[in-house]
N, C-alpha and C positions, 0 to 999 in steps of 0.2 A: 459534602464528597469527602471520603475517605477510604482506605483500603479492606476491601470485604473480601471474609471468603464464606461459603455457603458448601455444605456436605453432609455425604452419607460416608460412614465405615463400617469395619468389622465391630468397631468399638460403640457403633451406637445403632446398631440395626443388626439383621439377620441375615445369613446367607442368600434366603429364600427372597429378600426383597432386594438387596444388593444386586443378587443377578437380574434383575429385570430392568436394570440402570448399569450395567456393564457394557461398554460399548466396544466392537472392534476399530481396527484402524481406520476403514473404511468410514463408520459410523461416525467414528470422531469428525474425520474431514467435513461428515455431510453436517454434524453437528455444529462446527466452527464457521459452515457457510452461513448455516440457520442465523445463528450468532450475532453474526457479523450484517444481514441482511433483515434483522426482523426484532432482535430484543432491543435494540436502544440503547445498548453499552457500545461506548466509543470501543474499547479493546478488553481483552483479557486471558485467562488462560484455563482452557477446559482438561481436567486430569479425569481419564478414567482407567484404573488398574483392576485385577481380580478383587482389590479388597476394600477399595474405596472410590467415588465418584464424585471429585468436587470441580467448584469454577472462582476465579481468584480475578477480581475487578476491582476498579476504583469509582464507587456511586454512593448513592445516598441508601443508607441502611434498609430504610422501608422500601426501595427497589429488590436488592437483594434478596430480602425475604421472603418473595411470592418467585423466587426462581425456579422449586418445584413445581409450580404451575407451570411455567415458560416451559418446564424439561417436560411434562406431561402432554402438553400440548403439542410439540413438535414432535412426538415419537406418537407412533401407534399402542403404546401401552398404557392400558387402563390402570394398573394398579397403584392405589393411592399411596402416597409416601406421608404418613402421620408424623406430623409435628416431633413427636419424642424420638422418631428413628433420624432426624435431620439436625445441622449444627452450623450456626454462626457466627464466626469471629470478625471482631471489626478493630481496625488501626492496629495497632501493638499488638493484642491479642492474635489479629491473623497473622500479622508477620510470624507471633512465635510459634503459631501451629505450622504453618512454612516449613519453619529450621526444623520443627520436631519431626515434621513428615520426611523432608528431605535427608536429615541424617540417620533415620529411620529408627527411633526412639518409638515412633507413633506406628507402627508396624506390627504385623502381627509375630512374625518375626524378628523379634528385636535386632535393631542393627545391621538390620540386610542391607546390602549395599545396591539393588535391582532400582530401589525407588527414586534414586539419587537420580538416574539415568532416562527413568519415566517422567522424571516431573522435567528436568534440561530438555526432553523430545517435546514435549507438550509447549514448551517456550519458544521451541523453534517452529512448532505448528503455528503457533498463534501469528508468528513473524511472517512466516510465508504466506499467510492467508491473510497479512496485513491488517489483522486484526490486535493491533497493540500497541499503545500511547506511550510515549517516551517518559511519563511516570511510573508504568506498570514494567518496562522496559529495564528501569532504575531500578527498581524495588526488586525483582525477580534476580538482577544481574548482582546484585548485592549479597543476597540470600546464597547464591549458588556458590559466592565464593567467602562467605563465613560460616555457611555449612562445613565446608571443606577443612577449613580453620579447626570446627567444633569435632570435626570425627578424627581430625590428623589426632588432635590435643587429648583425647577422652580415650583412643585404640579402638573407636566402637569398629575400625573397619578390620582389624587384627581376630583371625579364625571366625569368619561371621558364619553363623548356624545358615542353612538355604533348605528351602523345600525339597532340594535333591539330595542334601544330608539324610535329613528326617525321613523322606520314601526308604532312599537306601537302606536307614538302619531297622526297618521295619519289614525288609526284605528276608524274609530267611526260608531256606529250603527250596525255592524256587528252580523249579526246573526247564522252564522257559517261558521266558517274558516277552509282551508285545506291546511294545511301545509306540503312541501315535503322537503325532507331530513332531518336529524339526527345529523346535524353539530352542533358548537358553536353558531352558528345564532340560529337556530331551538330551542338551548336548552333554550337561554336569552329569547328567545321570549315568551315558554310555559309556564316562570317561569312568565312574565308577565301577559300571556292571563288568568292563572289561577288567580292571584291576582283579575282580572276586571271579572271573572268568565263566560270568552268569551268559546264557544263550539268551540272543535278542533279536529279534525281529523288530524293525522299524518301519513304519509306514507312515506317508506323508502326502500333500496335495500336490507337489510337483518331484522331480527326481534331485535327490542331494545325497552327500555322503560324510559320515561323522565318523573319525577316528576308524573308516576302512569300512563301516557298514552302510552298504548302499540300502536306499530306502526303497519299500513297493509302494506301489502304488492303493490309495485308500479302498479301493475297490476290492482289495486284495483280501481284507481284515476277515471277513465273516469267512470265506473260504479255509482258513490260518488259525481261526478263535479257536477251534475245539481243541486243537496241540497246546494251546498255553494255558498258563496257571497261573500267572499275572499279567494283568493288564492295568498300563500307567495313561489315562488321557490326558494329554497336556496341547489339546487343539479345539478349536469352535468349530462346532455344527451345530445348525438349525436341528437336526435330525441325529438321533443316537446312534455312535457306532455300532453300536452291540446290544442284542437283545437276547430274550431267552430264548430262543428258538436257535444261536447262534454258538452255546456254551453247553460242554459236558458239565453234566450237573450230578453226575457220579462221582467227581473229585471235589476236594479244596479249593475254590477259588478265590483269588483277591484279589480288588477292581480300585485303584486310586483314583478318584474322578477329581483332576486335578482343575478342570475346566468351570468357568465363568460364563455364561450360563452352567450349570448343572447338564452334563450329554449323558448319561446314564441311563437308561431305562428301569425305571425306579421297581418295577416289577420283580426282578432280578434280585434285589435284597431280601425278596420273602423270603429264600429259600437258607435254609441252614447252613447249607455246602458255601453259599456267596457270599463273601466279606466285603462290604461297599466301603470305603473312607473316603470323605469329602476334605475339603480343605478346612473346613470350620472344625471337624472331627480330628483333623491334622493338627492344628491348634492348640488342643488339649496338651497333645505332646510337646509340641513346638514350645508353646509357653514352660515348660521347662529352664530354657536358654536363657528366662529372664532372671533368675536366680544368680547364676552365673555372671550377668550383667549388669546385676544393681547399681555398683558401685560408678560404674563409667554412665550408665542410665542418668543417675541423680548427678554427674559430675558434670554431663553434658546439660541438662537442665538447668544446672547452677550456670555452667557459661555462658547459656545462649540467653538465660536470663540479665546476666550484667553486661553482654555485650549488645543485645538486642534494639534496647532504647536508644541508645548512643546511636548507632547504627541507621536504624529506623529513622529519627527523625534527621538524619542526615541527606538519608537515601529521598523520603518525602519530600524535603524541602530542598533539595537540590537544585532542580529546575528554577523555581522560587528565587534560591539565593545568586544564581548564572543571572536569572534577566535583571535581579538590583545590580550586578555587581556591573554586567555590560550599562543599566541607566547611570549608574554613579561616573562610572571609565568616561562616557559622552558628555556627561554634565563637567567633569576638570577637564575635559579637552576643548570644550568650547570656553570655559576659563581662561583657561591657559591662552589660547586664539585671542580672546576678545581682550586680554591684557597685554600682550604681544602687540597689538594692532595699537592700542594708547599708545604704549611706549613710543614705537617706530613712528608716531605722528608725532609725538613730543620731540624726538631726535629731530626729526626734519624741520621742528621750528626753533632749533636750536639751542634747546635746554640744555641746562647739565647734566651730561652724562651719567655720574655717581649719584645722582638726587633721583636721575631717572628708575635705575637699575633697581637701587633700595624701594623704591614706591610700587616697582613690577613685583619685587621678592613679597613686600609686606600684601597685596592685591593679591597674587595666588594664593600665598601662606592662608591670610585671612577667610577666603571665599572657601579653599578647600576643606579649611578645617569646618567651616560651617555645614557643608553639603555632604560630609564626611558622618557627622554628629548627628547631621539630620535623619540621613538614612542608618545609621545604628538606635537612633531613638524610634524611629518606624518598626523597625526589627525587631527588637524587643518587644513592642507593644502587642506584636503578632503572637 
């Protein structure tokens, strides 16, 4: 049994495959219920974001190897995950990968801070579903603490490049922007658009207000779509928000489809006047930020490697060590009680007090030393 990680990400496979296995909040909760009741795993962390789907647990490697089959069987998805599309990490390698994910150095946008919160949220989800073991909780709690340290030491958290900053930099000369979705990306974009005094219409499932901009209902998108020349889709939907019939194809239109799975009806991209940009296409522009962060990334990798071995060993063996310490304390307590009972009996028999005290001290010292030495010896063998 060891700490294991199964996953697919933007590094291992295409957007076409990743979007088939991207889970929204409700789907994640449903998957946790299925994992708890049917998977045979005692606990684990199920992480699903725009760019990765991963499962962390403690099990035999042979069992986690077939997690893709369980994932496919638990969904209505018939899309095959090829072996080359997925990755497996075990033991210290799984722990190192988790740290690289949490620090953002494994992200499409190197050093981005959102992934840290997403992992923490997944951790809390598993606890809420009682799909957690002491060992997994210990490992993740340690990883959260260590990744904070690495981000601070390497300055990965300073001036992070985000999806919002890249989208904003790509929008030039827009007269009217339709922003679909009211999540973190939209909040960051609205802040940037307001500074540039761009006209923005916000559409969302529920009524919200972001920096003075009140959202319109999603049903109003089609009636407003012929006015806008830029669309940013940052919300999930099983049906496309925008179709060919909704657009004014006589003008230049840019559509940022940030949804996973992709949302836009891709017939629109056949028209020269329409420029559709997906997350993976953005990644080519985003990857430029790696050059400016190479030093921080290399420092983070070195720091993770130097700290993780000791930290992982301590976390992995924390429970076993606590049990051994408790067992040793109980043994020493029994030794003391038995020695005291023997000493009291001798005192009642009128034997020499000074001699009894010397014998008591020697007996406790000798037996304690034996059991401490025995425990340490067994620990070293492990």
